C-alpha positions in Angstrom: 5.9 22.3 -15.2 5.0 19.4 -12.9 4.4 16.1 -14.5 4.8 13.8 -11.5 2.1 11.8 -9.8 0.1 13.9 -7.3 0.2 12.8 -3.6 -3.5 11.9 -3.6 -3.0 9.5 -6.6 -0.2 7.9 -4.7 -2.5 7.4 -1.7 -5.3 6.0 -4.0 -2.8 3.5 -5.6 -1.4 2.4 -2.3 -4.9 2.0 -0.8 -6.1 0.0 -3.8 -3.1 -2.4 -3.7 -3.5 -2.9 0.0 -7.2 -3.5 -0.1 -6.8 -6.2 -2.7 -4.0 -7.7 -0.6 -6.2 -7.6 2.5 -8.9 -9.6 0.8 -6.5 -12.2 -0.5 -4.8 -12.5 2.8 -8.1 -12.9 4.6 -9.0 -15.9 2.5 -5.5 -17.4 2.9 -5.5 -17.0 6.7 -9.0 -18.4 7.0 -7.9 -21.5 4.9 -4.8 -21.7 7.2 -7.2 -22.1 10.2 -7.0 -18.8 12.0 -10.1 -17.5 13.7 -11.7 -14.4 12.2 -10.6 -12.2 15.1 -7.0 -13.4 14.9 -7.0 -13.0 11.2 -8.4 -9.5 11.3 -6.0 -8.4 14.0 -3.0 -9.7 12.1 -4.2 -8.2 8.9 -4.7 -4.7 10.5 -1.0 -4.6 11.5 0.1 -5.8 8.0 -2.3 -3.4 6.2 -1.1 -0.3 7.9 2.6 -1.1 7.6 2.2 -2.1 4.0 0.1 1.0 3.1 2.7 3.3 4.7 5.6 1.4 2.9 3.8 1.5 -0.4 3.0 5.2 -0.2 6.5 6.3 1.0 8.3 4.2 -1.7 6.0 5.7 -4.4 6.6 9.2 -3.3 10.4 8.6 -3.0 10.6 7.4 -6.6 8.3 10.1 -7.8 10.5 12.7 -6.3 13.6 11.1 -7.9 11.9 11.3 -11.2 10.9 14.9 -10.7 14.5 15.8 -9.8 15.8 14.0 -12.9 13.3 15.9 -15.1 14.3 19.3 -13.6 18.0 18.9 -14.4 
């Protein structure tokens, strides 16, 4: 019986968190004085690394939980 979070829900959660962070960081970087192109370039790097980090950490802990439940 599988009760863990499916991979596609992990992707949706990581994506939602990062989109919200992206919007907040855009406002902050614009207030800080960065141009739109500089801000978007910097945000793209942070978005993809943050998304990957969020997804991998979520899956790691989900797998730990599943192993714990199967013992």
